[in-house]
N, C-alpha and C positions, 0 to 999 in steps of 0.2 A: 457624490464626493468629486470635486474637481481634481484634475491630475496634478501630480507632483513630478516635476522634471528634474532629473539628476544628470548633470553634464560633467563628463570628464574634462580635464583642462588641456593637457598637452596633446597636441595633434588632434584635438577635437575643436577647441575654441581658438586655437592659433597654431601656426606652423612651428612646433617645437623642434622638429628635426633641423630646421634652418636656424632657429634663434637660440636654442638652449641645450639640446641633447649632447652635442659634441663637447661643449665645455663641461657639463655635468658628468658625463662618462669619464672624461679625463680627470676630473676632480675626484671622483670615486676611486679610480685606479690609483691616483697618488695617495689618497687616504689609506687604502689597503696596504700599499707598499710601505708607507711610512710607519703606520701603527702596528702592522703585523709582521714587518720585516721581510716582505716578499720582494722579488724583482718586479720590474714593471710588467713583464710578460706574464709572470705568475699571477700578479694582482689583476691584470686584465682578464685572464682566463677564469679566475675565481669570481670576479664580478659578474661575468656572463653566466657562469654556472648557477650562481644563486638566483640571478634574475629569472632564468628559465625554470629553475626548480620551484621557486617560491612565489614568483610574480613580483618580487622586490628584492634587490640586492641586500637591503638592510636586514631583512628577516634572517637570512643566512648568517650574516655577521653577528647579529644579536644571539642567535641560537647556538652558534658553534664557536664564537670567538669572544663573547662577552663585551662586544662593542656597545658603547652607550648611544642609544638611538638619537637623543637630542643633539649630542655633539656631532655625530656623523651627518645628520641632516643640516645643521648649521654650516658646517665646513664645506659641504659639497654643493650647496646651492647659493653661494655668495656672489656668483657671477657679476663682475663689474660690467656696466654698460648694457645690461640685459634690456632695460627699458627702451634703448635705441634700436633694438633688433626685433622686438615683437611687433606684430601688426595685425589688424583686422579691418573690417570695412563698416561704413555707416549702415549698410544693408544688414549686416549681422546684428548690430545693436538694435535696429528697428525690429528685426525678426524676433529677437529674444523678448523685447518688451511687449510684443503683440501676443505672445503665447499665454493662453488662459491657465490659471492655476499658479501654484508656487514653483519657484525655480531655485535650485541649489547647485553649487559646484561640488562634485564628489571626486576627490583626487588623492592619489597616493603620494603626491608632492607635499612638502611641509607648508604650513600656513603662511609664513613670511614670504616665501617665494611665490605662492599662489596669489597673495594680495598684491605683490609687486607687479605680476603679470596682468591681473585684472585691472589694476589702476592704470597701468601703461596703456592697456587696450581700451580704457574708458568703458569697461563692462561691469565694474563693481556694482553700479546702481541697478543693473539688470537682474540681480539675484537677491533672494531673500536670506541667503546665508552661504557659508563655506564649510564643507565637511572635509577636513584634511587628514593626513595620516595620523596626526596627533590625536584625533578624535576616534580612531579605530582600534581602541584598546578594550579587550574583554577579559575580565578576571586576571588583570595584570599582564596580559600578553597582547602583542600587536596582531591585529587581524585585518590587514589591508586587502584591497581587491586582489584576487578574485574570491575571497573567502565568503561563502554563502551565508555563514552565521552573521557576518558583519552587515551584509545587505538586509537581513531580517531585522537586525538590531536598529539599523538606520530607519527603516520603515516604522518600527515601533516608536522610536524617538520622535519621529515626525507625526505620529498619531494617525497613520494611514495603513492600509493593507498593502502588501507588496504588489497586488494587482492594480493598485491605483498609481503606481510609479512607472515612469518611462526613463530608461537609462540610455543615454546617447554616448557612445564610446567608439574608439578606434581599435580596441583590442578584443578579439573574439573570446578569449578565455574569460574575461570579465563578464561578457554578455551571456556566456553559457551558464555561469553560476547564477546570475540574476534571473535568467529565464526559468531556471529550475524552481524558483519561488513564485513564478507567475508574473514577474515584471515584464512590461513591454520593452523590447530591446531594439535599438536603432544603431546601425553600423555606419559611423562617419568615415567616409573614404577620401575625403578631400585632401588629406595630407599623407596618405599612405605611401605615396611616392616621394618621400621627403628629399629635399635637395642636399642634405648632409648624408653622404653615402655610407658613413661608418657606424651608425648607431645600432645598438642591439635591437631596438624596437623595430626598426625598418627591416632588418634581416629576419627577425622572428616572425613578424606579421607576414612577410612575403612567403614564408614557408607555411605558416598556419592557415593563411587565407587562400592558398592556392587551390583552384578548382571550385571555389564557392562563388556562385553568381546569382545572389538574390536580386530581384528586380527593384526598380526605383519605386519609392513610395508614391501612391496615387495611381499607379499603373496596374500592377498585380501584386498580391502578397508574395513575399519571397518563399522559395521552396527549400533551398539549401543554404547554409545549414539550418536545421529545424528550429534552433534556438534564436535565430536572427529574424525579427519581425519585418524589418525594412532596412534598406540602405539609402543613404543620402550623400550628397556632396556639398549641399548648401543648407544652412539653417532655415532658410525660407521654406523648404520642403516639409518641415515639421508641422506646419499648419494643416497639411493634407493628411496627416497620420490618422488612421481610424482605430 
């Protein structure tokens, strides 16, 4: 069975800390303040709390405040001018096209936003499909990354074993869940030092990733954390993954 490659979108395929996270975080804060009646400071604190607790702010809002997921996603990912900010390189496109097996984008972002980014980057043709947060529902409940049940469901939907899948991610918590099922995990570090200094993901990853120094793929297998199989800074390195 050939490999199935599962690529995260933001801060994996492009520098979302520069292009999108600042605007999206501000939009989420405004949404919480306007729809739940919080001050801006209270809304910002709640947004961060739910992101850290559930892996997605949306989950906390749905579970505890009856926020409609579709409306929240639509309103917080409208970002005008997004297409002018995202960027990648011809080398990345070529590297993706050379990967043997099937390739999918697996993201907690909504589908419309994901397609906008992929089309702007001219990467849409590199993938066999997009699995967005709208596709991560089980028994009527959202189960986005890092829910291990969702990873298992995605593998079953693609008619492969989890051990046939490679997850390329910037977020360690997602890799930990995927590795527990036997997926190969690759830690993309290219954008961890994002140029936008105020995003939750930058701060969270800086803490969660501190002290972990897996080696570059093709040199030695990484030793810490145990659930990370390799780290990369360029997509070209994926060809050397064993």
